[in-house]
N, C-alpha and C positions, 0 to 999 in steps of 0.2 A: 283772317289772315292776321298776324298783325304786324303794324307798321312795323316799316324800317327803324322810323322815329325810337322805337320802344327799343332797342334789341343798341341800340347806341351806350358808352360808357357812359357818359355826361350829354348835360345840356350844350346845343349845338350850337347856341345863341351867347357864352362862351368862347370860343373862338375867334382868335386873333393871330393876326399876321405881324412876322418884323423882318424886315427888308435891312439887307447887313450885302456890302460894298468893299470892297482893302483896295488903293491904288498904292504904288511907291511913286518918290518923286526920282521925274526923267525915270520911269522904266522901259520906255523903250520900245517904240511903236510897232507892234504884240501887241501890250500894255494898250496905246490909245486907240488903237483898232478893234479890238472885242475884248467887256466890260461883262466880269462873269459875278452875278445877283445869286446872292441862297436868301432862299424865304423859308424862315419857321412859324411851323404851323403848334399852332402852342396855343394851349385849355388855359384859360382865367374862370376859377372858381372861387365866388368871394365865400364859402360856407366855408371852403378849406383854403389849407393855408396851404398857396400854392408860392407862394411870393410873386414880387412885380412883375417876372419874368414867365410866369405860368408853368405850366408843364407842355416839352414837346410832343405832338402828337401827331407830327408828319414836317418833310418841306419840301421845298418845290427849286431849282432851278433854273436858271435864263440867262442868256448873254444879250446884252446890246452888241448890237455888233457894228461901226461905226464906218460906212462907201467911203467916206467923202476925207476920210485921214489915216495918219499911220502906214499902212501897209498893205497889200491888195488883197481883200477881203473873203474871199473863197481862200486863198492858203492859210491867209491864217484862221480861220472856222475848223480846215482840216486840219493841222497843227493842236488847232487847240484840245484835239477829243479826235480820233480814231470813231466816237459812236454817232459821229456829227457831217463824215464825208459825203452820205446819199444824201441830206440835208442839203448840203453843201453844193453838190453837184446839179439840185434838181432846183435851185432859189437860182443861186452866182454863178456868171460866166467866170469859167478860171482865166481868159485872156485878161479883161478887164477887172473886175473885183465887183460888178456891178450887175442890178438887177439882169436876169437874163431878158429879151423881148415876151416869150412865153410871161412869165411873171408880172414884166412891166406891163404888159396891157391888159393886165387879170386889177391893174390898182390905179387907185385917185391917188394922186401927185398932191395926198399930205407927206411933209417931214420926207427925209432922205435914209434914216438907220433900221435895218436888224431886228427884229426880239423873236431869237429864241428861246422857244419852249423846251428846254432838253427832260426835265424830268418833275412828276406830281406825284407824289409816295402818301401813303397814308399809315399810319398801324394799321395792323389788320382791326382791332379795338372798330376801328372808324373807318369801313369801308362798308360797301354796301347799301348807301342810305343818298349815293347822286352829290357827295358833297364837292368830288373832285372840279368838276364845272367850274361850281359855285367857287368856290377858292378861289380856281384858276385864272377864271374872268375878271377875278375883282384883281389879280395880282397883274395879271393881262393891263387892264382900265390906270395900276399906278405907275409900273414901269413903258408906254408905253408913247408919251407927249415925244413927239421929235421919228418916230416912226412909221416909215412910210407899209409895213410889212413883221406878220407873224408868220413865223413857221414854226410849226413841230410836227414830231413821225409821232407813230403809236403811241411811241415812251414807257412800251411795255418789257419789262425787264424782273424775272425771277423772283423773289424771297429766298433766303438761306434755305435751303432743307425743299423746295421746290420742284419737281423735276416732272413739267408737265408730259404728256404726251399727245401729237400731234391736233389732236381736238381738242384735246384743253384749251393748250393754246392757242390757236380761233378761236375756241369762243369769249376769251380774257380778249382776247386781238379786236373782239368786237364790239363787248365794250366799252372798249377805253374807245375808240373811234367814234361812236354812237356820242361819248361824254362830250371828243371835245368838236363834235359835229350842232352840238346842243347848245353850246360858246360858238357856232359862226364859223369855220375852219370847214373847208372843202377839200377835199382831195385834186394833188397836181401829179401827187404823185404813187406806187402802187402803195409804201409807205411815210412820204410826206404832205403834213396839210396845211394852206396856206390861210389866212384871214386879211382881209381888211379894215386895218381897226376906223380906215376915212366914213367905212361905206355904213351906211344906215341901221343893216341887218345887225351889224355888231351891236351897236346900243339897242336893241328891240330887244336879240336874245341874254345879254343882262338883265333887261328886265324880264323878264322871264325865270332868268335865273333865280336875281333878287324872291321876285312870287314865290316860287318852288322853296325856297329858305326858310323862308319866312312861314309854310305849311310845315317846312317841318320845325321848325323850331317851333309851332303852338302843338304838333302834335306828341311832342315830345314832353311839353308839359300838361297835357292831357293826360296821355298815357300812363305819365310820374309827378300826380298833382303834389306839391309840398307837404310836408306832413310837421 
């Protein structure tokens, strides 16, 4: 059986994450509560001219939600995107804007903010090698300092032209869920997952993902030796 690494279009060791966040002076209470971060997944190939920025092969979207400044965090998250309503209801108290009692009881006391992982998307050619959890875990580790929790949904959104039936959708959703569990997320509600970044399990899972990524890079290099 062909190793998934052999089907990748280029050496995964060349993948890099570029982080972007924009803010305006005196932007108002909503902007002080919700910070949108876009993480561009780019591939740099020293053997080909890809420029300093490399070639974009995917992207991730995160929101850092500050629970202690600006406006009610639950309301702010709901106003930010209708895709985040279910997550906001599961994690935050709509009255206080803080973590619900159920969520608070699951978390260690480290940090005050909430990090929301809203989207992780790779170009089709880069899928099938379990890169999503590796890249997401790396981005989380960079953005999570000061956050008490990380939350996400299944994040499954159809590509243009993909019209799956119910069975195909369920298979894809299970695959995505398994990927988030590899990072250390646990199911909080049917479509909402929670990660305690201060828990030892997160660091252990991240180390396992790093080892798996190193094996993937070696497998690609073995399958495509340099000419």
